[in-house]
N, C-alpha and C positions, 0 to 999 in steps of 0.2 A: 573773891574778886568778881565772879560771875554774878553773884547776888547784888553787888554794888552797881554793876552795869544795868541789870534788870530794873533795880530801883530807880536809877537815874533816867532810864528810858520811860518808865511809868510816870515819873515826875514831869518829864518833858511833854509827854502826851497829855497829861492833865493840864499843864500850863497852856498848851495849844488850844485845848477844849475851852478853857476859861476865857482866853483872849480872843476867841472867835467872835465875829460880828453875827449876832443872832437877830433875825427879824421878828420882833415881838408881835407883829400883826398876824403872824401865822399860828399863834397859840390860840386854841379854842377857848372860849369863855361863854358862860351862860348869861343870857340877858332876856328876862321875861320868860316866854314860852319857847325860846329859840336858842340855838347854839350858834355863836358867831365865830367865823374864821376869816380874817381879812375883811373884804367887802361882801362876803357871802354869809347867808343865814340858812340854818337848817331847822325846819319845823316838822312836827309830827302831825299828819292829817289822816285820821282813821287808821288804815292799815299800811300806810306808806310814809316815807320821809321825803319832803321836797327840799330841793336846794334852790335858793333864791339869790340872784345877783342884786344886791341892794342898790348899786349905782344905777342900774338900768330898770330896777323894780320889775324884774322878769324871772319867771320860773325857768331854771336852767335844766334841771333833771329831777326825775321822780324815782326813788329807790325803795326797795323792800326793807332793807336793813339800815340801821343807824351807822355801822362802820363804813358801809359803802357811801353813804351821804357825806360823812366826814372826810373820807378819802378823796371824793370828788371835789368837795369844797376846798380842801387843802391843795390839791393839784391845780385847780383853777386859780386860786389866789396866788400861786407861784407862777402862773402863766403857762403851765404845762398841761394843755387841754388834750394832747394826743393820747394820753394814757387813760382817759375816761372810758373808752370802749372796753379796755381790759377790766376795769373796775365794774362796769355794768354787766359784763359776762359773768364775773364772779358773783355778783349780786343775784343774777338770774339763777345761777347754779345753787346758791344758798336758798333762795326762795323755793325752787322745785323740790329740793331735798328736805327742806323744813316741812313743806306740805305733805310730802311722802311720809315723813316721820309721824305726823298727826294721823294720817290714814292708817299706817301700819299699827300704831298703838291702839287705835280704835278696833281694828281687826283682831289684834291679840287679846284684847279684853272681852270681846263679844263672841268669838268663834268657839264652837264646841268640838271642832275637828282638830285633834292633836297634831296631825301632820301639817295641816294648814297653819296652825299656831307656830310650830317650829320653823317652817319656811318663812313665815312673815316676820318672825323674830330675827332671823338672819338678814332679811331685807332691811329691817329697821336698823340693825347695827351698821350696815353699809351706808344707809342714808344719813345716820347720825355722824358717822365718820366723815362723810362728804360735807356736812354742814360745818363741822369743826375745822376741816381743811380749808374750806372757802373763807370762813371767818378769820383764820390765821393768815391767809393770803391777803385779805383786806387789811388786816392790822399791819402787815408788812408795807402796804402802800401808804398807810397813815404815818408810820414812823420813819419813812425814808427821808 
């Protein structure tokens, strides 16, 4: 009896999901050398991703990571510009810790001092965890 109720609940949730109105303009797609989301385009320029408002032909934001650029473009195309500061803070955290990882890995490879290598390896692990954490938080902004 309980199994039948659970199955019918799942079927009802699936029907609701299928019958929802979905704005297809919010789906990202690749066009040339850019990713388009609504009226926004994301392009890679050297070491950063720029978010361009195609209606106004204006650069809206410059990000270190692609997930941050996608999250900002998605939020702006929904008209929710208030959350972009949170996204940019996560992007800055990701950038800082990513650069720290590069520095720490260089130190680990080149130092002859065993104590320094071990301490740097611990710092590398912490920075790597923070990069993964910031990336996961940015992905949450994308999939909301």
